[in-house]
C-alpha angles and dihedrals in degrees: 000000000000122000119201125202107224092206102055098012092232117151127223132190116234129278096053121147101233097212088071091069116059142163104201094188092071098037124112114217089340090308117123121217122230107281098152127119127186112231102179128008121241105232091238089066099050117117115200127202113204125169090343090306122120116227105197122202119258118243128207092254127015128198129223090237102073123183108217146084094057114172128263108216125196106235099173137343096294103012124088129181124221099207107209092168090089091068115108095271095022098256140100086233089079088072092072099044102090090054091044096049092047090053089056089052091048088057089052093238127138100193132063130190121205138177117209148154090224125288097058092052092044090054094047093048091051097048095038089061090053091050095044092244123142113239123212115188130196113197138158121240094241093073114116118271094246092057093044091054091052093046090055086075089073119106091241131012126192115195122207127191096232140026092246093048091053089059092047092049091047094051094046091050094046094049091050098043105053090166087070119077114245103240100191101153093187091076107016109125098201091054092048092052090053093051094059094075088087093069091051090053091050091055092042095051102039126077091221138029107261119237094219139021114197116207132173106243107223107145090350094231094116090052096054091042094056092044089053091052094048090050090050091053092045093051090048091052094245093121130027097218139024112244113234116239119227106215110212117211135157119259107256091017096063107110096164095055092044093048093046093051089052092049094239104158098178123121093260135028116189125197122203121242100357115209118261119244141176088243128068091235094089108093144143096237145357123225089216091052095122094047093054091041088058091048090053090047088057089049090245095116138035135179132252115185122189135172135222091262091059091045092049090049090054090050091050090056095040109034092158090065094053088050089065107028137048130246096266091057091048089054088062090051092049089049090051090053090052093047097051092055088078099022105048095151096049119111106231135191115195117198116219108207109182148122118289114281094175092276096290113190119217101204129012 
């Protein structure tokens, strides 16, 4: 596989630890945005789709806890739920972990450092133990109690007072400790290629190609991974259209929407004083800003922003859903409710990305 840096156009053969190639002039607090493009696939990363059956690539080492084949549940006439909570740690992020762990092994490293608001770190800690890799987690103290309890299972945990400081501490540590693998999930290509299996399952399991797939934004990596997979299937003639992805952000903490509406096509757009929210979606920037900006420019993505009041109203009307899923997932449900007001005939798949609630199903 060949990786291309979009900034300087240099090409690199995989595997290549991405922290070794930087452009400090576009970094934010030492953190680089995603400026990587895949030129040619490595055969080990190819996913094939034959007779509505997914043929996943083999990895050097597989775990017994596989993240795949999550259910699609009919929620209403035109709305379906892709329930990622039944993955091993309850998150779509598990899908990229076998690829990610094998990349660490390919670099002959036995330690990985990661910065996370919760689910990414939980997933890495879980899979690192299976692979015999030491996990080092950087997290801010404002993360919810459930996530903090799960993260404590890491080999080392560094606590920062703020979200921004956790990223600064992570980057300083990673640049100083080159013996530790740089586990920045926001830009890691192996991880992204593993995530895209979800889009293949959606097409495999549905009788029609959905018009829209609604996904909470977070780091944005899941969004660009599913768009890549839909484009692959479209180019291969498997599907006749590319589903648009509804990018869920929080009003006032929605840098991608704000930057797109202003036409700012740089690699980062930062908003001042983002609004606080009960969900991790509210942020001042996204390190996949440019990737999602380009998707929206191709009319393959659009933005749905909601606030805590809308999310709380949805919970009030649907308490059984909050009993099984976390606030970030409910934000996607509230966004879906907003979207269908003007798109009643659209076929929608909403992705629930949340901590494990024992695989609770909303509607039989």
